[in-house]
N, C-alpha and C positions, 0 to 999 in steps of 0.2 A: 678670722674664723677661730672660735674657741676650741678647747679640748672636746673630744667626743664623749658624750655621756654614756654611762653603762647601759642605759635603756636603748640608745641608738645602736651601740655595738651589739647588744643582744639581738635586736631586730635584724641586723645585718647577718649575723650568724644564722639565725632561724631561716632567713631567706635563702641562704646558701646551702642549707641542709636538704637532703631528699625529703619528700613528703612522708607522712606517717605510714601510708599503705606500702610504700617502697621499703621503708625500714622494717615493717613487719615481714615482708617477703624475704628480705635479707636475713632476718633472724631465723625464719623457717628454713632457709637454705643452710645456714650454719648448723641447725639442729640435725640435719642429715649427716653431718660429719661428727656429730656428738655421740654416735653409737659405734662402739668398737667393731662390731661385726660388719657394719656398712663400710667403715674405714678399711677393714681388711679386704673386703671385696673390691673396693676402689683401688687399693694398693695392688691387688692381683691384676686388675685390668690396666693398671698403669704399666705393668711389665709387658703384657700381651693380651690380645683379644682371646676370650675363652668361652666354652660352652658351660652351661649350668653344672653338669656333672664334673667337669674339670675343676671348676671353682670349688665345688663341694669336696673333691679329693684333696686339693691343695690345703684347704682350711679344716679338713677333718670334720665336716658338717654334713647334715642330711641335705639331699637335693631339695626337699620341700622347704627347709629353713632358708637355703640360699635363694630359691625361687621367690619366697615371700619378700626377702630384702631387695632383690632385684626389681620387683614390682614397685616397691617404695622408691627406690633410686630412679627408676624409669619415670615415675610420676613427678619426681623433682627435676627431671631432665638432666640427670647426672650421668646416666648410662643409656645406651640405645642397643637394640637387638636387631640383628640382620638374619633373616631366615635363610638357612642353608640346608636344603632338603627337608627332612623332618625336624631338624634341630635349629635352635637359635643361637647364634654366636654373639656374645656381648662385648661391648667396647665402651670406653669413656665417651660421653656424648660429644664433647668438643675440646679444643685446646684450653678453654677456660678452666675446665675441671682439672686438667693436668697441672695448670699453673697454681690453682688453689691447693692441690695436694703438695706440689713442690714447695710453695711458700710456707705452708703449714709445717712440713717436715723440716725446712730450714729453721723456722722459728723454734720448733721443739728441740732441735739438735744444737742450737746456739748455746755455748757455755758448757757443753758436755765434755 
């Protein structure tokens, strides 16, 4: 059996890669982390579950601005809200979000 051709190797790599739709979804997911306000909200929720007003207080932002970003984050399945009486308490959607935040922070802090 002879050496593998570049064309064969390229085909094998393409076959091992996720399909285009999956990669577009991945890119959209990472765009959610590309906004510093959303990153701050996620960081708050990494510490503890909070109400909209509490997040607004911590970040010195308006409740409407925080609510808008929470809608975006909910749509991306990064946060979830649990109704408690008349208010909604927000948390990170699952452990995957926590891990993404942890890995991202580790990467950013390397070499500092």
